C-alpha positions as CSV (number, residue, x, y, z in Angstrom):
1,M,165.0,-111.3,18.5
2,S,165.4,-115.0,18.2
3,R,164.2,-118.2,16.6
4,K,162.9,-119.4,19.9
5,Q,160.8,-116.3,20.3
6,A,159.1,-116.9,17.0
7,V,158.4,-120.5,17.8
8,E,157.1,-119.8,21.2
9,G,155.0,-117.0,19.8
10,A,153.4,-119.5,17.4
11,A,152.5,-121.8,20.3
12,Q,151.1,-118.9,22.3
13,Y,148.9,-117.9,19.3
14,F,147.4,-121.4,19.5
15,D,147.1,-121.5,23.3
16,S,145.4,-118.1,23.5
17,G,142.5,-119.2,21.3
18,E,143.4,-116.9,18.4
19,F,144.0,-119.8,16.0
20,R,140.6,-121.3,16.8
21,A,138.9,-117.9,16.3
22,D,140.6,-117.2,13.0
23,L,139.9,-120.7,11.7
24,A,136.3,-120.7,12.9
25,R,135.7,-117.4,11.1
26,R,137.1,-118.9,7.8
27,V,135.3,-122.2,8.1
28,A,132.0,-120.2,8.3
29,F,132.5,-119.2,4.7
30,P,130.8,-121.9,2.6
31,T,133.4,-121.7,-0.2
32,E,132.2,-124.7,-2.2
33,S,133.9,-124.2,-5.6
34,Q,131.9,-127.1,-7.1
35,D,128.7,-125.0,-6.6
36,P,128.4,-122.2,-9.2
37,E,126.1,-120.4,-6.8
38,R,129.0,-119.9,-4.4
39,A,131.0,-117.7,-6.7
40,E,130.3,-114.6,-4.6
41,V,131.3,-116.4,-1.4
42,L,134.7,-117.3,-3.0
43,H,135.4,-113.7,-3.8
44,R,134.3,-112.5,-0.3
45,Y,136.6,-115.0,1.4
46,L,139.6,-113.4,-0.3
47,A,138.3,-109.8,0.2
48,E,137.2,-110.1,3.8
49,E,139.5,-112.8,5.3
50,I,142.7,-113.2,3.4
51,T,143.4,-109.7,2.2
52,P,143.4,-108.3,5.8
53,S,145.6,-111.2,6.9
54,V,148.3,-110.6,4.3
55,E,148.1,-106.8,4.8
56,R,149.0,-107.4,8.4
57,L,152.2,-108.9,7.0
58,G,152.9,-105.7,5.2
59,C,151.8,-107.1,1.8
60,T,150.1,-105.3,-1.0
61,A,147.3,-107.6,-2.2
62,R,144.9,-107.8,-5.1
63,I,142.3,-110.2,-6.3
64,V,142.9,-111.6,-9.8
65,D,140.0,-112.8,-12.0
66,N,140.3,-116.3,-13.4
67,P,141.2,-116.4,-17.1
68,V,139.1,-119.6,-17.4
69,P,135.4,-118.8,-17.5
70,G,133.6,-120.0,-14.4
71,G,136.9,-120.5,-12.5
72,G,137.3,-119.1,-9.0
73,P,139.4,-116.0,-8.3
74,F,143.0,-115.8,-7.0
75,L,144.7,-113.6,-4.5
76,V,148.2,-112.4,-5.3
77,A,150.1,-110.5,-2.5
78,H,153.7,-109.2,-2.2
79,R,156.0,-107.9,0.5
80,H,159.3,-106.6,-0.8
81,E,162.1,-105.8,1.7
82,D,165.3,-105.7,-0.3
83,D,166.6,-106.8,-3.7
84,S,169.5,-108.6,-2.0
85,L,167.2,-110.9,0.1
86,P,165.8,-114.3,-1.0
87,T,162.2,-114.5,-2.1
88,L,159.7,-117.0,-0.9
89,L,156.4,-117.9,-2.6
90,T,153.7,-119.6,-0.5
91,Y,150.4,-121.1,-1.8
92,G,147.2,-122.4,-0.4
93,H,143.5,-122.7,-1.5
94,G,140.5,-121.3,0.2
95,D,137.8,-123.3,-1.6
96,V,136.4,-126.6,-0.2
97,V,134.4,-129.5,-1.5
98,R,130.6,-129.5,-1.0
99,G,129.6,-129.5,2.7
100,H,127.1,-132.3,2.4
101,E,125.5,-131.1,5.7
102,A,123.0,-134.0,6.0
103,Q,125.8,-136.6,6.0
104,W,127.7,-135.3,9.0
105,R,127.3,-136.9,12.4
106,S,124.6,-135.5,14.7
107,G,125.8,-132.4,16.4
108,L,128.3,-131.5,13.7
109,D,128.0,-128.7,11.2
110,P,130.4,-128.3,8.3
111,W,130.3,-124.5,8.6
112,R,131.0,-124.4,12.3
113,I,134.0,-125.6,14.3
114,T,133.1,-128.2,16.9
115,V,135.9,-129.3,19.2
116,E,135.7,-132.9,20.7
117,G,139.0,-133.6,22.5
118,D,141.8,-133.3,20.1
119,R,139.5,-133.3,17.0
120,W,138.4,-130.0,15.5
121,Y,135.5,-130.7,13.1
122,G,134.5,-128.4,10.2
123,R,134.7,-128.3,6.4
124,G,138.1,-127.0,5.5
125,T,139.8,-127.5,8.8
126,A,142.1,-130.0,7.2
127,D,141.8,-129.0,3.5
128,N,142.9,-126.3,3.3
129,K,141.8,-123.4,5.5
130,G,143.5,-124.8,8.6
131,Q,146.7,-125.3,6.7
132,H,147.0,-121.8,5.2
133,T,145.8,-120.2,8.4
134,I,148.8,-121.9,10.1
135,N,151.2,-120.6,7.5
136,L,150.0,-117.0,7.5
137,A,150.0,-116.9,11.3
138,A,153.5,-118.4,11.5
139,L,154.7,-115.6,9.1
140,E,153.2,-113.1,11.5
141,Q,155.1,-114.5,14.4
142,V,158.4,-114.3,12.5
143,L,157.6,-110.7,11.5
144,A,156.9,-109.8,15.2
145,A,160.0,-111.7,16.5
146,R,162.2,-109.9,13.9
147,G,161.0,-106.4,15.0
148,G,158.8,-105.8,11.9
149,E,161.0,-107.5,9.2
150,L,160.7,-110.9,7.8
151,G,164.3,-111.0,6.6
152,F,163.1,-112.1,3.1
153,N,160.8,-111.1,0.3
154,L,157.3,-112.7,0.4
155,K,154.8,-113.6,-2.3
156,V,151.4,-115.2,-1.5
157,L,149.1,-116.9,-4.0
158,L,145.7,-118.2,-2.8
159,D,143.6,-120.3,-5.2
160,M,139.8,-120.5,-5.0
161,G,139.3,-123.4,-7.4
162,E,141.7,-126.2,-6.3
163,E,138.9,-128.6,-5.5
164,T,137.7,-128.3,-9.1
165,G,141.2,-129.0,-10.5
166,S,142.6,-125.4,-10.2
167,P,141.4,-124.1,-13.5
168,G,143.4,-121.1,-14.6
169,L,146.3,-121.7,-12.1
170,T,148.8,-122.5,-14.8
171,E,147.6,-119.6,-16.9
172,V,147.9,-117.2,-14.0
173,C,151.4,-118.4,-13.2
174,A,152.5,-118.1,-16.8
175,D,150.9,-114.6,-17.2
176,L,152.4,-113.4,-13.8
177,A,155.7,-115.3,-14.0
178,D,157.7,-112.2,-13.4
179,E,155.5,-111.1,-10.5
180,L,155.6,-114.5,-8.9
181,R,159.3,-115.1,-9.4
182,A,160.9,-116.6,-6.3
183,D,163.7,-118.7,-5.0
184,L,161.5,-121.4,-3.4
185,L,157.9,-122.5,-2.9
186,I,156.9,-123.5,0.6
187,A,153.2,-124.6,0.7
188,S,151.0,-126.9,2.8
189,D,148.3,-129.4,1.7
190,G,147.7,-133.1,2.0
191,C,148.6,-135.1,5.1
192,R,151.5,-136.4,7.1
193,V,152.5,-140.0,6.8
194,A,151.2,-140.3,10.4
195,A,149.7,-137.8,12.9
196,Q,152.8,-137.9,15.1
197,R,155.4,-137.6,12.4
198,P,156.1,-134.2,10.7
199,T,156.4,-134.7,7.0
200,L,157.9,-133.1,3.9
201,F,156.9,-133.9,0.4
202,L,158.5,-132.6,-2.8
203,G,155.8,-132.9,-5.4
204,S,153.0,-135.3,-6.4
205,R,152.2,-138.1,-8.7
206,G,150.3,-137.1,-11.8
207,A,147.0,-138.4,-12.9
208,V,145.4,-139.3,-16.3
209,N,141.6,-140.0,-16.3
210,F,140.4,-142.0,-19.3
211,S,137.4,-144.0,-20.5
212,L,137.3,-147.3,-22.4
213,R,134.1,-148.1,-24.4
214,V,132.9,-151.1,-26.3
215,R,129.8,-150.2,-28.5
216,L,128.8,-153.2,-30.6
217,R,125.0,-152.8,-31.0
218,D,122.2,-150.3,-30.4
219,S,120.2,-152.8,-28.3
220,A,120.4,-155.9,-26.2
221,Y,119.6,-159.4,-27.4
222,H,118.1,-162.5,-25.6
223,S,120.9,-164.5,-24.2
224,G,119.1,-167.8,-24.8
225,N,118.7,-167.2,-28.5
226,W,122.0,-165.4,-29.1
227,G,124.4,-166.5,-26.4
228,G,127.5,-167.9,-27.9
229,L,126.8,-166.2,-31.3
230,L,127.2,-162.5,-30.3
231,R,130.3,-161.0,-28.8
232,N,129.5,-159.8,-25.3
233,P,130.9,-156.2,-24.8
234,A,131.3,-156.6,-21.1
235,S,133.4,-159.8,-21.6
236,V,135.4,-158.0,-24.2
237,L,136.1,-155.0,-22.0
238,A,136.9,-157.2,-18.9
239,N,139.5,-159.0,-21.0
240,A,140.9,-155.8,-22.3
241,L,141.3,-154.5,-18.8
242,A,142.9,-157.8,-17.8
243,S,145.5,-157.1,-20.5
244,M,146.3,-153.8,-18.9
245,V,146.3,-154.8,-15.2
246,D,147.1,-158.3,-14.0
247,S,145.3,-160.4,-11.4
248,R,147.4,-158.9,-8.6
249,G,147.1,-155.2,-9.7
250,A,150.4,-154.8,-11.5
251,L,150.4,-152.4,-14.5
252,L,151.0,-154.2,-17.8
253,V,151.0,-151.4,-20.3
254,Q,154.7,-151.2,-21.1
255,G,154.7,-147.5,-22.3
256,L,153.1,-146.4,-19.0
257,R,155.4,-148.2,-16.6
258,P,158.3,-146.4,-14.9
259,E,161.7,-147.6,-16.0
260,S,162.9,-147.8,-12.3
261,I,162.8,-146.1,-9.0
262,P,165.7,-143.6,-8.6
263,E,168.1,-144.5,-5.8
264,S,167.5,-141.2,-4.0
265,V,163.7,-141.9,-4.0
266,R,164.2,-145.5,-2.8
267,A,166.4,-144.2,0.0
268,A,163.9,-141.6,1.1
269,L,161.1,-144.2,1.2
270,A,163.1,-146.8,3.1
271,D,161.7,-145.7,6.5
272,I,158.2,-144.7,5.4
273,A,155.4,-146.9,6.7
274,V,152.1,-146.6,5.0
275,D,149.5,-146.5,7.7
276,G,146.4,-144.4,7.5
277,G,145.6,-144.7,11.2
278,P,142.3,-145.8,12.9
279,G,139.6,-146.6,10.4
280,S,141.9,-147.1,7.4
281,P,141.7,-150.3,5.3
282,E,144.3,-153.1,5.8
283,I,146.9,-153.1,3.1
284,D,146.8,-156.1,0.7
285,A,150.3,-157.5,0.9
286,D,149.9,-159.4,-2.4
287,W,148.6,-156.5,-4.4
288,G,150.5,-154.2,-6.7
289,E,153.9,-154.3,-8.4
290,P,155.9,-157.3,-7.3
291,G,159.2,-156.7,-5.5
292,L,158.3,-153.3,-4.1
293,S,157.6,-152.2,-0.6
294,P,154.1,-150.7,0.2
295,S,155.6,-147.2,0.3
296,E,157.4,-147.7,-3.1
297,R,154.1,-149.0,-4.6
298,V,152.1,-145.9,-3.7
299,F,154.8,-143.1,-3.8
300,G,157.4,-144.5,-6.3
301,W,155.5,-146.4,-9.0
302,N,152.5,-146.1,-11.4
303,T,149.1,-147.7,-10.9
304,L,146.1,-148.1,-13.1
305,E,142.8,-148.2,-11.3
306,V,139.3,-149.1,-12.6
307,L,137.0,-146.5,-11.0
308,A,133.7,-147.7,-12.5
309,F,132.5,-150.4,-14.9
310,T,129.0,-150.6,-16.3
311,S,127.2,-152.8,-18.8
312,G,123.5,-153.6,-19.2
313,T,121.3,-152.6,-16.2
314,P,123.2,-153.6,-13.0
315,H,120.3,-152.7,-10.7
316,A,117.7,-154.6,-12.8
317,P,119.5,-157.2,-14.9
318,V,117.6,-159.0,-17.7
319,N,118.4,-162.1,-19.6
320,A,120.0,-160.3,-22.5
321,I,123.4,-159.7,-24.0
322,P,124.1,-155.9,-23.6
323,G,124.9,-153.8,-26.6
324,S,127.7,-151.8,-24.9
325,A,130.0,-151.6,-21.9
326,E,132.3,-148.9,-20.5
327,A,134.9,-148.4,-17.9
328,H,136.2,-145.2,-16.3
329,C,139.9,-145.6,-15.3
330,Q,142.7,-143.6,-13.8
331,L,146.5,-143.8,-14.2
332,R,148.5,-142.4,-11.3
333,F,152.1,-141.9,-12.3
334,V,155.5,-140.6,-11.2
335,V,157.9,-138.3,-12.9
336,G,159.3,-139.7,-16.2
337,T,156.1,-141.2,-17.5
338,D,155.0,-140.2,-21.1
339,W,151.6,-139.2,-19.8
340,R,150.8,-136.7,-22.5
341,D,150.9,-139.5,-25.1
342,A,148.8,-141.8,-22.9
343,E,146.0,-142.1,-25.4
344,R,148.3,-143.3,-28.2
345,I,150.0,-145.7,-25.9
346,L,146.7,-147.2,-24.7
347,R,145.4,-147.4,-28.3
348,E,148.5,-149.3,-29.4
349,H,148.4,-151.6,-26.5
350,L,144.8,-152.6,-27.1
351,D,145.4,-153.1,-30.8
352,E,148.4,-155.3,-30.1
353,H,146.4,-157.4,-27.7
354,G,143.4,-157.9,-30.1
355,F,141.0,-155.3,-28.9
356,P,140.6,-152.8,-31.8
357,M,136.9,-152.5,-30.9
358,V,137.7,-150.9,-27.5
359,E,137.5,-147.1,-27.8
360,V,139.9,-144.9,-25.7
361,E,139.1,-141.4,-24.6
362,V,141.4,-139.4,-22.3
363,S,139.4,-136.8,-20.4
364,S,142.0,-135.0,-18.2
365,G,145.6,-135.1,-17.1
366,V,147.9,-133.5,-14.6
367,A,151.7,-133.7,-14.6
368,A,153.8,-135.4,-12.0
369,T,156.4,-133.4,-10.2
370,R,159.3,-134.2,-7.8
371,L,162.2,-132.2,-6.4
372,D,165.3,-134.3,-6.1
373,P,165.4,-135.6,-2.5
374,E,169.1,-134.9,-2.5
375,S,168.6,-131.2,-3.2
376,E,170.2,-128.7,-0.7
377,W,166.8,-127.2,-0.2
378,V,165.5,-130.6,1.1
379,R,168.4,-131.0,3.5
380,W,167.9,-127.4,4.8
381,A,164.2,-128.0,5.4
382,L,164.7,-131.3,7.1
383,D,167.3,-129.7,9.4
384,S,164.8,-126.9,10.3
385,L,162.1,-129.4,11.2
386,R,164.6,-131.4,13.3
387,T,165.6,-128.3,15.2
388,T,162.0,-127.4,16.0
389,T,160.7,-130.8,16.9
390,G,163.8,-132.7,18.1
391,G,162.5,-135.7,16.0
392,D,163.2,-137.2,12.6
393,P,160.7,-135.9,10.0
394,A,159.4,-138.2,7.2
395,L,160.5,-137.3,3.6
396,L,158.2,-138.2,0.8
397,P,159.7,-137.6,-2.7
398,N,156.1,-137.0,-3.8
399,L,152.5,-137.6,-2.7
400,G,150.7,-140.6,-3.9
401,G,147.8,-138.3,-4.9
402,T,147.9,-135.3,-7.1
403,L,148.3,-131.5,-6.5
404,P,148.7,-128.6,-9.0
405,N,152.4,-128.5,-8.2
406,D,153.3,-128.4,-11.9
407,A,152.2,-124.7,-12.0
408,F,155.1,-124.0,-9.6
409,A,157.7,-126.7,-10.6
410,D,157.2,-126.5,-14.4
411,V,155.7,-123.1,-15.2
412,L,157.6,-121.0,-12.6
413,G,160.6,-123.4,-12.5
414,L,160.7,-123.4,-8.7
415,P,162.1,-125.9,-6.2
416,T,159.0,-127.0,-4.2
417,I,158.7,-128.1,-0.6
418,W,155.3,-129.0,0.9
419,V,154.8,-129.3,4.7
420,P,151.4,-130.9,5.3
421,H,149.4,-130.0,8.5
422,S,146.9,-132.9,8.5
423,Y,146.9,-136.6,9.0
424,P,145.6,-139.6,7.0
425,A,142.3,-140.2,9.0
426,C,141.2,-136.5,8.8
427,A,138.2,-137.3,6.5
428,Q,139.0,-134.6,4.1
429,H,136.4,-134.5,1.2
430,A,134.1,-136.6,3.4
431,P,131.6,-135.9,6.2
432,D,133.1,-135.2,9.6
433,E,136.3,-133.6,8.2
434,H,138.6,-132.5,11.1
435,V,142.0,-131.5,12.1
436,L,143.9,-132.4,15.3
437,G,144.5,-129.5,17.7
438,S,147.8,-131.0,18.9
439,L,149.1,-131.4,15.3
440,S,148.0,-127.8,14.5
441,R,149.9,-126.4,17.5
442,E,153.1,-128.3,16.5
443,A,152.6,-127.2,12.8
444,L,152.5,-123.5,13.9
445,Q,155.9,-124.0,15.6
446,I,157.3,-125.9,12.7
447,M,156.4,-123.2,10.2
448,A,157.6,-120.4,12.4
449,G,160.9,-122.1,12.6
450,L,161.0,-122.8,8.9
451,F,160.2,-119.3,7.9
452,W,162.8,-118.0,10.4
453,D,165.4,-120.2,9.0
454,F,164.6,-119.1,5.4
455,A,165.6,-115.6,6.5
456,E,168.9,-116.9,7.8
457,I,170.0,-118.4,4.5
458,H,172.0,-115.4,3.3
459,R,173.0,-113.9,6.6
């Protein structure tokens, strides 16, 4: 019984073809949570695939209906070994975005794994079926290496609606807070900073989506007859946006800017290079908050992005002043931002800058979360990854994107550590999504080592 045995067992699971077989079977389920007609498939995935997998771990499992109408189901599973042992909660999601079969390259099928060299194509290979398949298999290897015991208590939560914003997740965590109580969350989603560099992240930036509208008239008016006499809503809205984001992309709304970057976050980001790999866009060195490194701009600061802007008829313009204009925007923000009051802050900013005619409507928001990079849990996890790989893992205080980590960090009050098993160029959410075989093999070993080391904490 040894750590080495668990890690080698994880590699053998990959080399034997078992990982490919398990993942192929799961990819074949078209678990598109954005399609209401797939509701039965979401349930079958939990019943036919995940329940047997967690039962092999000695868990008792059940499927929990979503308290939000139309939301996907959840699976909750438990293995209790002893009250004196630490308890681990792990999370993943079994739903995927739409397959968009017609958009995939010739010879590829989103519901079938196709291996081309190191790339394994299929919808969900990267997000998230490959990732939770790795974690569940690594737990099995630890169980086998320890002679039928994990050495800790285990709780598993699988979400079938993450790609639609995880409706019901916070409610389920609140309702089942006692049942899901644990000492630590270890989960996997998102991607490494680079394919060759194992990564930890401790939370995610939050997001607020909102719309700005200028509605001045019910119809358009001839620009030759009325130009210079009628306020143009597109010009008004463009100037309103310019008061919020300057010409180099820096956020100007004072109430939505971070006060500073904590020193522990700045230190963690000091050796992080932002590089999406082949096919990624070149970073604009003169864009974003002045004085910050690229990693600080995307992981340690707030940004406001204009996602869409419309006025008139863009595809068939006419010589007329439009009656209205609208922009759809998104604030990505770090911990400490007063995001719940974003609508009031935006309203006050626009009024102060002479734009009372611009309407503000916030449509959605998700909290930012971040475990302190100096936490003992973080040092422990980094040490575990170093032991397994012999290299220096990357530490991100939080993702630049957004995950439903607030359900665990805020609702359940857990320290949260995420170990992603994908890489930036994996094409998640796009045609030709894939995972790297070499990365998956290493990830299996990393997670077997990490779960083994969790069992050693109180020994």
